[in-house]
C-alpha positions as CSV (number, residue, x, y, z in Angstrom):
1,M,-21.1,150.8,118.4
2,F,-23.5,150.1,115.6
3,S,-20.5,147.6,114.4
4,R,-21.0,145.7,117.5
5,A,-25.2,145.8,117.4
6,T,-24.8,143.8,113.9
7,S,-22.4,141.3,115.2
8,L,-24.3,140.6,118.1
9,I,-27.5,140.1,115.5
10,R,-26.2,138.2,112.9
11,P,-23.9,135.3,113.8
12,T,-20.7,134.7,112.2
13,A,-20.2,131.9,109.2
14,S,-18.6,129.1,111.4
15,A,-21.8,129.4,114.1
16,R,-24.5,129.4,111.2
17,A,-23.0,125.9,109.4
18,P,-23.8,123.3,111.8
19,L,-21.4,120.5,112.2
20,V,-23.3,117.9,110.7
21,S,-23.2,119.8,107.2
22,R,-19.5,120.6,107.3
23,R,-17.7,118.6,104.5
24,Y,-13.8,118.5,103.9
25,A,-12.1,117.3,101.0
26,S,-10.8,114.0,102.9
27,H,-13.7,111.9,101.3
28,G,-13.9,109.6,104.3
29,P,-11.1,107.2,105.8
30,S,-7.6,106.8,103.7
31,Y,-6.4,104.0,105.7
32,H,-6.4,100.6,104.3
33,P,-5.5,97.7,106.6
34,P,-3.2,95.5,105.5
35,S,-4.3,92.1,104.3
36,G,-1.1,90.2,103.9
37,Y,-1.2,90.1,100.2
38,L,1.0,91.1,97.8
39,F,-0.4,93.8,95.7
40,G,-3.9,92.7,97.8
41,E,-4.6,90.0,95.9
42,R,-5.5,87.0,97.2
43,P,-3.8,83.7,95.3
44,V,-6.7,81.3,93.7
45,K,-6.1,77.9,95.7
46,G,-3.7,75.1,94.4
47,Q,-2.4,78.2,91.8
48,K,1.0,80.3,91.9
49,R,0.4,83.7,91.4
50,Q,0.9,84.8,87.9
51,R,3.4,87.5,87.3
52,E,2.2,90.6,85.8
53,S,3.7,91.6,82.3
54,W,5.6,94.7,83.8
55,E,7.1,92.9,87.2
56,L,9.8,91.5,85.4
57,I,11.3,94.0,84.1
58,Y,10.6,96.4,87.1
59,Y,12.9,94.2,89.4
60,T,15.2,93.4,86.9
61,G,15.8,97.4,86.4
62,M,15.4,98.1,89.4
63,F,17.9,95.6,91.4
64,G,20.1,95.5,88.3
65,G,20.7,99.3,88.6
66,M,21.7,98.9,92.6
67,A,24.1,96.4,91.5
68,L,25.9,98.4,88.7
69,A,25.5,101.4,90.9
70,A,27.1,99.6,94.0
71,L,29.8,98.2,91.3
72,L,30.5,102.3,89.9
73,I,31.0,103.4,93.2
74,A,33.2,100.3,94.3
75,Y,35.8,100.8,91.0
76,K,35.6,104.6,90.5
77,P,38.7,106.3,89.8
78,D,40.4,108.4,92.9
79,T,40.0,111.7,92.1
80,S,41.7,113.5,95.4
81,I,43.6,116.4,95.5
82,Q,45.8,114.4,97.4
83,T,46.6,111.7,95.1
84,W,47.0,114.1,92.5
85,A,49.4,116.3,94.5
86,L,51.1,113.0,95.3
87,E,51.6,112.3,91.5
88,E,52.6,115.5,90.5
89,A,55.1,115.8,93.6
90,K,56.8,112.6,92.4
91,Q,56.9,113.8,89.0
92,R,58.6,116.9,89.6
93,M,61.0,115.3,91.9
94,E,61.8,113.0,89.0
95,A,62.2,115.8,86.9
96,R,65.1,117.5,89.1
97,G,66.7,114.3,89.6
98,E,66.0,113.9,93.3
99,L,64.7,110.7,94.9
100,P,61.3,110.7,95.9
101,K,61.6,108.5,98.6
102,Y,61.6,110.0,102.3
103,K,64.6,109.8,104.1
104,P,64.7,111.1,107.4
105,S,67.2,114.3,108.0
106,S,68.3,113.1,111.8
107,Q,70.6,110.2,110.2
């Protein structure tokens, strides 16, 4: 009974703080509407956009790396177990003197 009486007298923490004084860690809206310009920079009228020093290195590294990865994937060696087993079987058959060619047994 004592705890019920204190809960009726003393309001909870959420009821004490009005909605206006509540603060969260968001510090305002984080959405910035798109401006349509690269990196949000407006170009000067009549002039081309000046590149920054890191841009060419970034583009070369990114797209050059993708091209290199595509070439490495396209020309990677065949390391499947089936290819290895076929070559091993051919070598063993040639060592025994058999022909590694398939001949149907029904003929």
